[in-house]
N, CA, C and O atoms as a GROMACS GRO file, in nm:
protein
  576
    1UNK      N    1   3.872 -26.290 -11.288
    1UNK     CA    2   3.764 -26.387 -11.309
    1UNK      C    3   3.663 -26.373 -11.196
    1UNK      O    4   3.701 -26.369 -11.079
    2UNK      N    5   3.535 -26.365 -11.229
    2UNK     CA    6   3.432 -26.352 -11.126
    2UNK      C    7   3.425 -26.476 -11.038
    2UNK      O    8   3.453 -26.588 -11.082
    3UNK      N    9   3.386 -26.454 -10.917
    3UNK     CA   10   3.371 -26.563 -10.820
    3UNK      C   11   3.240 -26.637 -10.849
    3UNK      O   12   3.133 -26.578 -10.834
    4UNK      N   13   3.246 -26.766 -10.890
    4UNK     CA   14   3.123 -26.839 -10.921
    4UNK      C   15   3.033 -26.856 -10.799
    4UNK      O   16   2.910 -26.860 -10.811
    5UNK      N   17   3.094 -26.866 -10.681
    5UNK     CA   18   3.012 -26.880 -10.560
    5UNK      C   19   2.932 -26.753 -10.533
    5UNK      O   20   2.816 -26.760 -10.492
    6UNK      N   21   2.993 -26.638 -10.556
    6UNK     CA   22   2.923 -26.512 -10.537
    6UNK      C   23   2.808 -26.500 -10.636
    6UNK      O   24   2.699 -26.453 -10.602
    7UNK      N   25   2.833 -26.544 -10.759
    7UNK     CA   26   2.727 -26.540 -10.860
    7UNK      C   27   2.611 -26.633 -10.823
    7UNK      O   28   2.495 -26.596 -10.838
    8UNK      N   29   2.644 -26.751 -10.774
    8UNK     CA   30   2.540 -26.846 -10.734
    8UNK      C   31   2.460 -26.791 -10.616
    8UNK      O   32   2.338 -26.803 -10.612
    9UNK      N   33   2.531 -26.731 -10.520
    9UNK     CA   34   2.461 -26.673 -10.404
    9UNK      C   35   2.370 -26.559 -10.448
    9UNK      O   36   2.258 -26.546 -10.397
   10UNK      N   37   2.418 -26.477 -10.542
   10UNK     CA   38   2.336 -26.367 -10.591
   10UNK      C   39   2.212 -26.419 -10.662
   10UNK      O   40   2.102 -26.365 -10.645
   11UNK      N   41   2.230 -26.523 -10.742
   11UNK     CA   42   2.116 -26.582 -10.813
   11UNK      C   43   2.015 -26.639 -10.714
   11UNK      O   44   1.895 -26.618 -10.730
   12UNK      N   45   2.061 -26.710 -10.612
   12UNK     CA   46   1.972 -26.766 -10.511
   12UNK      C   47   1.902 -26.656 -10.432
   12UNK      O   48   1.784 -26.668 -10.399
   13UNK      N   49   1.974 -26.549 -10.403
   13UNK     CA   50   1.913 -26.436 -10.331
   13UNK      C   51   1.805 -26.372 -10.416
   13UNK      O   52   1.699 -26.336 -10.364
   14UNK      N   53   1.831 -26.357 -10.545
   14UNK     CA   54   1.728 -26.300 -10.634
   14UNK      C   55   1.605 -26.389 -10.641
   14UNK      O   56   1.493 -26.339 -10.637
   15UNK      N   57   1.627 -26.518 -10.651
   15UNK     CA   58   1.514 -26.612 -10.656
   15UNK      C   59   1.432 -26.603 -10.527
   15UNK      O   60   1.310 -26.599 -10.532
   16UNK      N   61   1.500 -26.602 -10.414
   16UNK     CA   62   1.430 -26.597 -10.285
   16UNK      C   63   1.354 -26.466 -10.268
   16UNK      O   64   1.239 -26.467 -10.224
   17UNK      N   65   1.416 -26.354 -10.302
   17UNK     CA   66   1.349 -26.225 -10.282
   17UNK      C   67   1.232 -26.210 -10.379
   17UNK      O   68   1.132 -26.147 -10.345
   18UNK      N   69   1.245 -26.267 -10.498
   18UNK     CA   70   1.134 -26.262 -10.593
   18UNK      C   71   1.015 -26.342 -10.541
   18UNK      O   72   0.901 -26.300 -10.556
   19UNK      N   73   1.041 -26.457 -10.481
   19UNK     CA   74   0.933 -26.536 -10.421
   19UNK      C   75   0.868 -26.462 -10.304
   19UNK      O   76   0.746 -26.464 -10.290
   20UNK      N   77   0.949 -26.397 -10.221
   20UNK     CA   78   0.894 -26.319 -10.110
   20UNK      C   79   0.809 -26.203 -10.161
   20UNK      O   80   0.702 -26.175 -10.106
   21UNK      N   81   0.858 -26.136 -10.267
   21UNK     CA   82   0.782 -26.025 -10.324
   21UNK      C   83   0.648 -26.074 -10.378
   21UNK      O   84   0.546 -26.007 -10.362
   22UNK      N   85   0.649 -26.190 -10.442
   22UNK     CA   86   0.525 -26.247 -10.496
   22UNK      C   87   0.427 -26.279 -10.384
   22UNK      O   88   0.308 -26.249 -10.395
   23UNK      N   89   0.476 -26.341 -10.276
   23UNK     CA   90   0.388 -26.374 -10.163
   23UNK      C   91   0.332 -26.247 -10.100
   23UNK      O   92   0.213 -26.241 -10.068
   24UNK      N   93   0.415 -26.146 -10.082
   24UNK     CA   94   0.368 -26.020 -10.024
   24UNK      C   95   0.262 -25.957 -10.113
   24UNK      O   96   0.160 -25.908 -10.064
   25UNK      N   97   0.286 -25.958 -10.243
   25UNK     CA   98   0.188 -25.900 -10.336
   25UNK      C   99   0.055 -25.974 -10.328
   25UNK      O  100  -0.050 -25.912 -10.333
   26UNK      N  101   0.058 -26.106 -10.316
   26UNK     CA  102  -0.066 -26.183 -10.305
   26UNK      C  103  -0.140 -26.150 -10.175
   26UNK      O  104  -0.262 -26.135 -10.175
   27UNK      N  105  -0.066 -26.140 -10.065
   27UNK     CA  106  -0.130 -26.108  -9.936
   27UNK      C  107  -0.191 -25.968  -9.940
   27UNK      O  108  -0.305 -25.948  -9.897
   28UNK      N  109  -0.116 -25.871  -9.990
   28UNK     CA  110  -0.168 -25.734  -9.994
   28UNK      C  111  -0.286 -25.723 -10.090
   28UNK      O  112  -0.381 -25.649 -10.064
   29UNK      N  113  -0.281 -25.797 -10.200
   29UNK     CA  114  -0.394 -25.798 -10.293
   29UNK      C  115  -0.517 -25.858 -10.227
   29UNK      O  116  -0.627 -25.806 -10.241
   30UNK      N  117  -0.500 -25.968 -10.155
   30UNK     CA  118  -0.612 -26.031 -10.086
   30UNK      C  119  -0.672 -25.935  -9.982
   30UNK      O  120  -0.794 -25.926  -9.969
   31UNK      N  121  -0.586 -25.866  -9.909
   31UNK     CA  122  -0.635 -25.770  -9.809
   31UNK      C  123  -0.719 -25.662  -9.876
   31UNK      O  124  -0.828 -25.629  -9.830
   32UNK      N  125  -0.667 -25.607  -9.986
   32UNK     CA  126  -0.741 -25.501 -10.056
   32UNK      C  127  -0.872 -25.552 -10.114
   32UNK      O  128  -0.972 -25.481 -10.113
   33UNK      N  129  -0.872 -25.674 -10.165
   33UNK     CA  130  -0.996 -25.730 -10.222
   33UNK      C  131  -1.102 -25.750 -10.114
   33UNK      O  132  -1.219 -25.721 -10.136
   34UNK      N  133  -1.060 -25.799  -9.996
   34UNK     CA  134  -1.156 -25.816  -9.887
   34UNK      C  135  -1.214 -25.681  -9.846
   34UNK      O  136  -1.335 -25.669  -9.826
   35UNK      N  137  -1.129 -25.581  -9.835
   35UNK     CA  138  -1.178 -25.447  -9.797
   35UNK      C  139  -1.273 -25.392  -9.902
   35UNK      O  140  -1.382 -25.347  -9.870
   36UNK      N  141  -1.231 -25.396 -10.028
   36UNK     CA  142  -1.312 -25.338 -10.135
   36UNK      C  143  -1.443 -25.413 -10.154
   36UNK      O  144  -1.550 -25.352 -10.158
   37UNK      N  145  -1.436 -25.545 -10.167
   37UNK     CA  146  -1.558 -25.620 -10.190
   37UNK      C  147  -1.647 -25.623 -10.067
   37UNK      O  148  -1.769 -25.636 -10.079
   38UNK      N  149  -1.588 -25.612  -9.949
   38UNK     CA  150  -1.669 -25.597  -9.828
   38UNK      C  151  -1.751 -25.469  -9.834
   38UNK      O  152  -1.869 -25.469  -9.799
   39UNK      N  153  -1.690 -25.362  -9.879
   39UNK     CA  154  -1.761 -25.235  -9.895
   39UNK      C  155  -1.871 -25.247 -10.001
   39UNK      O  156  -1.983 -25.201  -9.981
   40UNK      N  157  -1.838 -25.308 -10.113
   40UNK     CA  158  -1.937 -25.326 -10.220
   40UNK      C  159  -2.054 -25.411 -10.172
   40UNK      O  160  -2.169 -25.382 -10.205
   41UNK      N  161  -2.026 -25.514 -10.097
   41UNK     CA  162  -2.135 -25.599 -10.044
   41UNK      C  163  -2.220 -25.522  -9.945
   41UNK      O  164  -2.342 -25.540  -9.942
   42UNK      N  165  -2.160 -25.436  -9.864
   42UNK     CA  166  -2.238 -25.351  -9.774
   42UNK      C  167  -2.329 -25.258  -9.854
   42UNK      O  168  -2.445 -25.238  -9.818
   43UNK      N  169  -2.276 -25.201  -9.960
   43UNK     CA  170  -2.358 -25.113 -10.045
   43UNK      C  171  -2.474 -25.192 -10.104
   43UNK      O  172  -2.586 -25.142 -10.111
   44UNK      N  173  -2.447 -25.314 -10.147
   44UNK     CA  174  -2.549 -25.395 -10.213
   44UNK      C  175  -2.655 -25.446 -10.116
   44UNK      O  176  -2.773 -25.451 -10.150
   45UNK      N  177  -2.614 -25.484  -9.996
   45UNK     CA  178  -2.707 -25.556  -9.909
   45UNK      C  179  -2.747 -25.483  -9.781
   45UNK      O  180  -2.839 -25.528  -9.712
   46UNK      N  181  -2.683 -25.374  -9.746
   46UNK     CA  182  -2.721 -25.304  -9.623
   46UNK      C  183  -2.714 -25.153  -9.641
   46UNK      O  184  -2.641 -25.083  -9.570
   47UNK      N  185  -2.791 -25.104  -9.737
   47UNK     CA  186  -2.793 -24.960  -9.764
   47UNK      C  187  -2.838 -24.878  -9.643
   47UNK      O  188  -2.782 -24.772  -9.618
   48UNK      N  189  -2.937 -24.925  -9.567
   48UNK     CA  190  -2.978 -24.846  -9.450
   48UNK      C  191  -2.864 -24.825  -9.348
   48UNK      O  192  -2.854 -24.719  -9.287
   49UNK      N  193  -2.780 -24.926  -9.331
   49UNK     CA  194  -2.668 -24.911  -9.238
   49UNK      C  195  -2.572 -24.803  -9.288
   49UNK      O  196  -2.528 -24.717  -9.212
   50UNK      N  197  -2.540 -24.808  -9.417
   50UNK     CA  198  -2.449 -24.708  -9.472
   50UNK      C  199  -2.510 -24.570  -9.479
   50UNK      O  200  -2.438 -24.471  -9.488
   51UNK      N  201  -2.642 -24.562  -9.475
   51UNK     CA  202  -2.710 -24.433  -9.476
   51UNK      C  203  -2.719 -24.367  -9.339
   51UNK      O  204  -2.765 -24.254  -9.327
   52UNK      N  205  -2.674 -24.438  -9.236
   52UNK     CA  206  -2.676 -24.384  -9.101
   52UNK      C  207  -2.590 -24.258  -9.095
   52UNK      O  208  -2.474 -24.259  -9.137
   53UNK      N  209  -2.648 -24.150  -9.041
   53UNK     CA  210  -2.574 -24.025  -9.031
   53UNK      C  211  -2.482 -24.027  -8.908
   53UNK      O  212  -2.526 -24.056  -8.797
   54UNK      N  213  -2.357 -23.997  -8.930
   54UNK     CA  214  -2.261 -23.985  -8.821
   54UNK      C  215  -2.255 -23.841  -8.771
   54UNK      O  216  -2.236 -23.815  -8.652
   55UNK      N  217  -2.271 -23.750  -8.863
   55UNK     CA  218  -2.273 -23.607  -8.835
   55UNK      C  219  -2.355 -23.544  -8.948
   55UNK      O  220  -2.374 -23.608  -9.051
   56UNK      N  221  -2.401 -23.423  -8.931
   56UNK     CA  222  -2.477 -23.361  -9.040
   56UNK      C  223  -2.393 -23.356  -9.169
   56UNK      O  224  -2.286 -23.297  -9.173
   57UNK      N  225  -2.445 -23.421  -9.273
   57UNK     CA  226  -2.377 -23.425  -9.402
   57UNK      C  227  -2.275 -23.536  -9.417
   57UNK      O  228  -2.211 -23.547  -9.521
   58UNK      N  229  -2.257 -23.620  -9.313
   58UNK     CA  230  -2.160 -23.729  -9.320
   58UNK      C  231  -2.227 -23.860  -9.282
   58UNK      O  232  -2.263 -23.882  -9.166
   59UNK      N  233  -2.244 -23.946  -9.381
   59UNK     CA  234  -2.304 -24.077  -9.353
   59UNK      C  235  -2.194 -24.180  -9.330
   59UNK      O  236  -2.077 -24.157  -9.360
   60UNK      N  237  -2.235 -24.292  -9.275
   60UNK     CA  238  -2.141 -24.402  -9.253
   60UNK      C  239  -2.084 -24.450  -9.386
   60UNK      O  240  -1.967 -24.488  -9.393
   61UNK      N  241  -2.166 -24.450  -9.492
   61UNK     CA  242  -2.119 -24.494  -9.624
   61UNK      C  243  -2.006 -24.408  -9.676
   61UNK      O  244  -1.909 -24.460  -9.732
   62UNK      N  245  -2.016 -24.276  -9.658
   62UNK     CA  246  -1.909 -24.186  -9.702
   62UNK      C  247  -1.782 -24.212  -9.621
   62UNK      O  248  -1.672 -24.217  -9.677
   63UNK      N  249  -1.797 -24.229  -9.492
   63UNK     CA  250  -1.681 -24.254  -9.405
   63UNK      C  251  -1.614 -24.387  -9.440
   63UNK      O  252  -1.491 -24.394  -9.446
   64UNK      N  253  -1.693 -24.491  -9.462
   64UNK     CA  254  -1.635 -24.621  -9.496
   64UNK      C  255  -1.571 -24.615  -9.635
   64UNK      O  256  -1.466 -24.674  -9.657
   65UNK      N  257  -1.634 -24.544  -9.730
   65UNK     CA  258  -1.574 -24.528  -9.862
   65UNK      C  259  -1.440 -24.458  -9.855
   65UNK      O  260  -1.345 -24.497  -9.924
   66UNK      N  261  -1.430 -24.355  -9.774
   66UNK     CA  262  -1.302 -24.286  -9.755
   66UNK      C  263  -1.200 -24.379  -9.690
   66UNK      O  264  -1.082 -24.375  -9.723
   67UNK      N  265  -1.247 -24.462  -9.598
   67UNK     CA  266  -1.157 -24.557  -9.533
   67UNK      C  267  -1.103 -24.660  -9.634
   67UNK      O  268  -0.988 -24.703  -9.622
   68UNK      N  269  -1.184 -24.697  -9.731
   68UNK     CA  270  -1.137 -24.790  -9.836
   68UNK      C  271  -1.023 -24.725  -9.915
   68UNK      O  272  -0.923 -24.790  -9.944
   69UNK      N  273  -1.039 -24.599  -9.948
   69UNK     CA  274  -0.934 -24.527 -10.023
   69UNK      C  275  -0.808 -24.515  -9.939
   69UNK      O  276  -0.697 -24.536  -9.989
   70UNK      N  277  -0.823 -24.481  -9.813
   70UNK     CA  278  -0.707 -24.469  -9.724
   70UNK      C  279  -0.638 -24.605  -9.706
   70UNK      O  280  -0.516 -24.613  -9.699
   71UNK      N  281  -0.718 -24.712  -9.700
   71UNK     CA  282  -0.660 -24.846  -9.689
   71UNK      C  283  -0.575 -24.879  -9.812
   71UNK      O  284  -0.471 -24.943  -9.800
   72UNK      N  285  -0.618 -24.836  -9.929
   72UNK     CA  286  -0.539 -24.858 -10.051
   72UNK      C  287  -0.406 -24.785 -10.041
   72UNK      O  288  -0.303 -24.840 -10.081
   73UNK      N  289  -0.407 -24.663  -9.989
   73UNK     CA  290  -0.282 -24.589  -9.971
   73UNK      C  291  -0.191 -24.661  -9.872
   73UNK      O  292  -0.071 -24.672  -9.895
   74UNK      N  293  -0.248 -24.709  -9.763
   74UNK     CA  294  -0.169 -24.779  -9.661
   74UNK      C  295  -0.108 -24.906  -9.718
   74UNK      O  296   0.010 -24.933  -9.696
   75UNK      N  297  -0.187 -24.984  -9.792
   75UNK     CA  298  -0.136 -25.109  -9.851
   75UNK      C  299  -0.024 -25.078  -9.950
   75UNK      O  300   0.077 -25.148  -9.953
   76UNK      N  301  -0.041 -24.973 -10.030
   76UNK     CA  302   0.064 -24.932 -10.123
   76UNK      C  303   0.189 -24.890 -10.046
   76UNK      O  304   0.301 -24.925 -10.086
   77UNK      N  305   0.171 -24.816  -9.938
   77UNK     CA  306   0.285 -24.775  -9.856
   77UNK      C  307   0.358 -24.892  -9.795
   77UNK      O  308   0.481 -24.890  -9.787
   78UNK      N  309   0.285 -24.994  -9.752
   78UNK     CA  310   0.348 -25.114  -9.697
   78UNK      C  311   0.435 -25.180  -9.803
   78UNK      O  312   0.548 -25.220  -9.774
   79UNK      N  313   0.383 -25.192  -9.924
   79UNK     CA  314   0.462 -25.255 -10.031
   79UNK      C  315   0.586 -25.173 -10.066
   79UNK      O  316   0.695 -25.228 -10.078
   80UNK      N  317   0.570 -25.044 -10.081
   80UNK     CA  318   0.684 -24.958 -10.116
   80UNK      C  319   0.789 -24.961 -10.007
   80UNK      O  320   0.909 -24.969 -10.035
   81UNK      N  321   0.746 -24.956  -9.883
   81UNK     CA  322   0.839 -24.961  -9.771
   81UNK      C  323   0.916 -25.094  -9.771
   81UNK      O  324   1.038 -25.095  -9.752
   82UNK      N  325   0.845 -25.204  -9.791
   82UNK     CA  326   0.911 -25.336  -9.795
   82UNK      C  327   1.010 -25.342  -9.911
   82UNK      O  328   1.123 -25.388  -9.894
   83UNK      N  329   0.968 -25.296 -10.027
   83UNK     CA  330   1.056 -25.301 -10.145
   83UNK      C  331   1.181 -25.216 -10.123
   83UNK      O  332   1.291 -25.257 -10.161
   84UNK      N  333   1.165 -25.100 -10.063
   84UNK     CA  334   1.281 -25.013 -10.038
   84UNK      C  335   1.377 -25.076  -9.938
   84UNK      O  336   1.499 -25.062  -9.952
   85UNK      N  337   1.324 -25.144  -9.837
   85UNK     CA  338   1.409 -25.201  -9.734
   85UNK      C  339   1.472 -25.333  -9.773
   85UNK      O  340   1.586 -25.361  -9.733
   86UNK      N  341   1.403 -25.416  -9.851
   86UNK     CA  342   1.450 -25.551  -9.877
   86UNK      C  343   1.483 -25.577 -10.024
   86UNK      O  344   1.596 -25.612 -10.057
   87UNK      N  345   1.387 -25.559 -10.110
   87UNK     CA  346   1.400 -25.598 -10.251
   87UNK      C  347   1.510 -25.520 -10.322
   87UNK      O  348   1.595 -25.579 -10.389
   88UNK      N  349   1.509 -25.389 -10.309
   88UNK     CA  350   1.606 -25.306 -10.380
   88UNK      C  351   1.750 -25.340 -10.339
   88UNK      O  352   1.841 -25.340 -10.422
   89UNK      N  353   1.770 -25.368 -10.212
   89UNK     CA  354   1.905 -25.403 -10.164
   89UNK      C  355   1.954 -25.532 -10.229
   89UNK      O  356   2.068 -25.538 -10.275
   90UNK      N  357   1.870 -25.633 -10.235
   90UNK     CA  358   1.911 -25.761 -10.294
   90UNK      C  359   1.939 -25.746 -10.443
   90UNK      O  360   2.036 -25.801 -10.494
   91UNK      N  361   1.855 -25.671 -10.512
   91UNK     CA  362   1.874 -25.652 -10.656
   91UNK      C  363   2.003 -25.575 -10.682
   91UNK      O  364   2.078 -25.610 -10.773
   92UNK      N  365   2.030 -25.472 -10.604
   92UNK     CA  366   2.154 -25.396 -10.620
   92UNK      C  367   2.276 -25.482 -10.595
   92UNK      O  368   2.374 -25.475 -10.668
   93UNK      N  369   2.271 -25.563 -10.492
   93UNK     CA  370   2.381 -25.653 -10.461
   93UNK      C  371   2.402 -25.753 -10.574
   93UNK      O  372   2.517 -25.781 -10.610
   94UNK      N  373   2.296 -25.808 -10.629
   94UNK     CA  374   2.307 -25.905 -10.737
   94UNK      C  375   2.364 -25.841 -10.863
   94UNK      O  376   2.439 -25.905 -10.937
   95UNK      N  377   2.329 -25.716 -10.888
   95UNK     CA  378   2.384 -25.647 -11.006
   95UNK      C  379   2.535 -25.632 -10.996
   95UNK      O  380   2.606 -25.636 -11.096
   96UNK      N  381   2.583 -25.613 -10.874
   96UNK     CA  382   2.726 -25.594 -10.854
   96UNK      C  383   2.801 -25.727 -10.851
   96UNK      O  384   2.924 -25.729 -10.847
   97UNK      N  385   2.728 -25.840 -10.853
   97UNK     CA  386   2.792 -25.971 -10.842
   97UNK      C  387   2.871 -26.007 -10.967
   97UNK      O  388   2.966 -26.085 -10.959
   98UNK      N  389   2.834 -25.953 -11.081
   98UNK     CA  390   2.913 -25.978 -11.200
   98UNK      C  391   2.833 -26.038 -11.314
   98UNK      O  392   2.711 -26.054 -11.304
   99UNK      N  393   2.903 -26.072 -11.421
   99UNK     CA  394   2.838 -26.113 -11.544
   99UNK      C  395   2.778 -26.252 -11.540
   99UNK      O  396   2.695 -26.284 -11.625
  100UNK      N  397   2.818 -26.335 -11.448
  100UNK     CA  398   2.776 -26.474 -11.452
  100UNK      C  399   2.648 -26.502 -11.374
  100UNK      O  400   2.608 -26.617 -11.363
  101UNK      N  401   2.582 -26.399 -11.320
  101UNK     CA  402   2.463 -26.422 -11.240
  101UNK      C  403   2.354 -26.477 -11.329
  101UNK      O  404   2.321 -26.418 -11.432
  102UNK      N  405   2.300 -26.591 -11.290
  102UNK     CA  406   2.194 -26.651 -11.370
  102UNK      C  407   2.248 -26.762 -11.458
  102UNK      O  408   2.369 -26.782 -11.468
  103UNK      N  409   2.157 -26.832 -11.520
  103UNK     CA  410   2.195 -26.944 -11.605
  103UNK      C  411   2.244 -26.893 -11.740
  103UNK      O  412   2.195 -26.791 -11.790
  104UNK      N  413   2.338 -26.963 -11.798
  104UNK     CA  414   2.380 -26.933 -11.933
  104UNK      C  415   2.477 -26.818 -11.945
  104UNK      O  416   2.500 -26.771 -12.056
  105UNK      N  417   2.537 -26.769 -11.836
  105UNK     CA  418   2.635 -26.662 -11.845
  105UNK      C  419   2.576 -26.534 -11.902
  105UNK      O  420   2.624 -26.485 -12.004
  106UNK      N  421   2.476 -26.482 -11.839
  106UNK     CA  422   2.409 -26.361 -11.887
  106UNK      C  423   2.504 -26.242 -11.882
  106UNK      O  424   2.610 -26.248 -11.820
  107UNK      N  425   2.466 -26.136 -11.948
  107UNK     CA  426   2.542 -26.011 -11.946
  107UNK      C  427   2.550 -25.958 -11.803
  107UNK      O  428   2.469 -25.998 -11.719
  108UNK      N  429   2.645 -25.869 -11.773
  108UNK     CA  430   2.656 -25.817 -11.636
  108UNK      C  431   2.525 -25.756 -11.588
  108UNK      O  432   2.473 -25.662 -11.648
  109UNK      N  433   2.474 -25.810 -11.481
  109UNK     CA  434   2.354 -25.755 -11.420
  109UNK      C  435   2.226 -25.781 -11.496
  109UNK      O  436   2.122 -25.726 -11.460
  110UNK      N  437   2.229 -25.864 -11.600
  110UNK     CA  438   2.109 -25.884 -11.682
  110UNK      C  439   1.996 -25.949 -11.601
  110UNK      O  440   1.880 -25.910 -11.614
  111UNK      N  441   2.031 -26.048 -11.519
  111UNK     CA  442   1.928 -26.114 -11.441
  111UNK      C  443   1.869 -26.018 -11.339
  111UNK      O  444   1.747 -26.014 -11.321
  112UNK      N  445   1.953 -25.941 -11.273
  112UNK     CA  446   1.903 -25.845 -11.174
  112UNK      C  447   1.819 -25.739 -11.242
  112UNK      O  448   1.717 -25.697 -11.187
  113UNK      N  449   1.860 -25.694 -11.360
  113UNK     CA  450   1.781 -25.594 -11.431
  113UNK      C  451   1.647 -25.650 -11.472
  113UNK      O  452   1.545 -25.580 -11.466
  114UNK      N  453   1.644 -25.775 -11.514
  114UNK     CA  454   1.518 -25.837 -11.553
  114UNK      C  455   1.427 -25.853 -11.432
  114UNK      O  456   1.305 -25.840 -11.444
  115UNK      N  457   1.485 -25.881 -11.316
  115UNK     CA  458   1.403 -25.900 -11.197
  115UNK      C  459   1.346 -25.769 -11.146
  115UNK      O  460   1.238 -25.768 -11.086
  116UNK      N  461   1.415 -25.659 -11.171
  116UNK     CA  462   1.368 -25.532 -11.117
  116UNK      C  463   1.289 -25.451 -11.218
  116UNK      O  464   1.236 -25.346 -11.183
  117UNK      N  465   1.278 -25.496 -11.341
  117UNK     CA  466   1.202 -25.423 -11.441
  117UNK      C  467   1.291 -25.335 -11.524
  117UNK      O  468   1.413 -25.333 -11.505
  118UNK      N  469   1.231 -25.263 -11.618
  118UNK     CA  470   1.312 -25.179 -11.706
  118UNK      C  471   1.376 -25.065 -11.630
  118UNK      O  472   1.319 -25.011 -11.535
  119UNK      N  473   1.494 -25.029 -11.672
  119UNK     CA  474   1.564 -24.917 -11.609
  119UNK      C  475   1.518 -24.786 -11.667
  119UNK      O  476   1.419 -24.782 -11.740
  120UNK      N  477   1.588 -24.679 -11.636
  120UNK     CA  478   1.550 -24.548 -11.689
  120UNK      C  479   1.568 -24.544 -11.840
  120UNK      O  480   1.658 -24.607 -11.895
  121UNK      N  481   1.481 -24.471 -11.905
  121UNK     CA  482   1.485 -24.459 -12.049
  121UNK      C  483   1.514 -24.313 -12.082
  121UNK      O  484   1.447 -24.223 -12.031
  122UNK      N  485   1.613 -24.290 -12.167
  122UNK     CA  486   1.644 -24.154 -12.208
  122UNK      C  487   1.535 -24.105 -12.302
  122UNK      O  488   1.497 -24.174 -12.396
  123UNK      N  489   1.485 -23.985 -12.277
  123UNK     CA  490   1.375 -23.932 -12.356
  123UNK      C  491   1.420 -23.883 -12.492
  123UNK      O  492   1.338 -23.869 -12.583
  124UNK      N  493   1.549 -23.855 -12.509
  124UNK     CA  494   1.594 -23.803 -12.636
  124UNK      C  495   1.634 -23.912 -12.735
  124UNK      O  496   1.672 -23.882 -12.848
  125UNK      N  497   1.626 -24.039 -12.694
  125UNK     CA  498   1.660 -24.148 -12.784
  125UNK      C  499   1.536 -24.187 -12.865
  125UNK      O  500   1.426 -24.189 -12.811
  126UNK      N  501   1.554 -24.219 -12.994
  126UNK     CA  502   1.439 -24.262 -13.074
  126UNK      C  503   1.391 -24.398 -13.029
  126UNK      O  504   1.470 -24.482 -12.984
  127UNK      N  505   1.262 -24.420 -13.039
  127UNK     CA  506   1.204 -24.549 -13.001
  127UNK      C  507   1.246 -24.654 -13.102
  127UNK      O  508   1.243 -24.630 -13.223
  128UNK      N  509   1.284 -24.770 -13.053
  128UNK     CA  510   1.316 -24.880 -13.143
  128UNK      C  511   1.243 -25.001 -13.094
  128UNK      O  512   1.260 -25.044 -12.980
  129UNK      N  513   1.163 -25.055 -13.177
  129UNK     CA  514   1.087 -25.172 -13.141
  129UNK      C  515   1.022 -25.229 -13.264
  129UNK      O  516   1.033 -25.170 -13.372
  130UNK      N  517   0.955 -25.343 -13.251
  130UNK     CA  518   0.897 -25.406 -13.368
  130UNK      C  519   0.789 -25.320 -13.434
  130UNK      O  520   0.775 -25.323 -13.556
  131UNK      N  521   0.714 -25.245 -13.356
  131UNK     CA  522   0.607 -25.163 -13.413
  131UNK      C  523   0.663 -25.043 -13.489
  131UNK      O  524   0.611 -25.007 -13.595
  132UNK      N  525   0.768 -24.982 -13.435
  132UNK     CA  526   0.824 -24.866 -13.500
  132UNK      C  527   0.894 -24.904 -13.629
  132UNK      O  528   0.887 -24.832 -13.728
  133UNK      N  529   0.963 -25.019 -13.629
  133UNK     CA  530   1.040 -25.060 -13.745
  133UNK      C  531   0.948 -25.095 -13.862
  133UNK      O  532   0.984 -25.069 -13.977
  134UNK      N  533   0.833 -25.153 -13.836
  134UNK     CA  534   0.745 -25.197 -13.943
  134UNK      C  535   0.641 -25.094 -13.982
  134UNK      O  536   0.568 -25.116 -14.078
  135UNK      N  537   0.631 -24.983 -13.911
  135UNK     CA  538   0.525 -24.888 -13.936
  135UNK      C  539   0.541 -24.819 -14.072
  135UNK      O  540   0.442 -24.800 -14.143
  136UNK      N  541   0.663 -24.782 -14.109
  136UNK     CA  542   0.683 -24.712 -14.235
  136UNK      C  543   0.658 -24.803 -14.353
  136UNK      O  544   0.607 -24.758 -14.456
  137UNK      N  545   0.693 -24.929 -14.341
  137UNK     CA  546   0.674 -25.023 -14.450
  137UNK      C  547   0.530 -25.064 -14.468
  137UNK      O  548   0.496 -25.126 -14.570
  138UNK      N  549   0.443 -25.033 -14.373
  138UNK     CA  550   0.304 -25.075 -14.381
  138UNK      C  551   0.217 -24.966 -14.438
  138UNK      O  552   0.095 -24.967 -14.418
  139UNK      N  553   0.276 -24.871 -14.509
  139UNK     CA  554   0.196 -24.767 -14.572
  139UNK      C  555   0.178 -24.647 -14.483
  139UNK      O  556   0.109 -24.553 -14.521
  140UNK      N  557   0.239 -24.645 -14.365
  140UNK     CA  558   0.221 -24.534 -14.274
  140UNK      C  559   0.328 -24.428 -14.288
  140UNK      O  560   0.317 -24.321 -14.228
  141UNK      N  561   0.433 -24.456 -14.365
  141UNK     CA  562   0.544 -24.362 -14.376
  141UNK      C  563   0.540 -24.284 -14.506
  141UNK      O  564   0.452 -24.304 -14.590
  142UNK      N  565   0.634 -24.195 -14.521
  142UNK     CA  566   0.643 -24.118 -14.645
  142UNK      C  567   0.716 -24.200 -14.749
  142UNK      O  568   0.828 -24.246 -14.724
  143UNK      N  569   0.657 -24.219 -14.861
  143UNK     CA  570   0.725 -24.290 -14.969
  143UNK      C  571   0.735 -24.199 -15.089
  143UNK      O  572   0.642 -24.124 -15.120
  144UNK      N  573   0.848 -24.205 -15.158
  144UNK     CA  574   0.871 -24.114 -15.270
  144UNK      C  575   0.877 -24.190 -15.398
  144UNK      O  576   0.895 -24.131 -15.504
   0.00000   0.00000   0.00000
């Protein structure tokens, strides 16, 4: 019989890490928006500043534009690094907690799988979904 306390702890850990992930995503999104819209506002309102040549063939606008792209890479790296160090560990631990994680006695690891997104999909399996099932009946299939 699974330990109900372990299941409850796993559920609470998933809830807490999901909230932390959401807060981190909001902060990183805000940082990227400030950087991007700051650049756009500079383009809109201070073209002469961005036209300043730093070197032959290199203006300040080109350098700042490249910095915006690099900032996006850095922000993405921060998120991936955080997820690898914190989020993935908690989700893996919760999956191993057993079938009772979450409300209503979910299937083993169902809550953890839902929190982490879809798992790997085998490419040789046929697609099954509402669109595929109804496509043949809607005149799109071969009828004899």
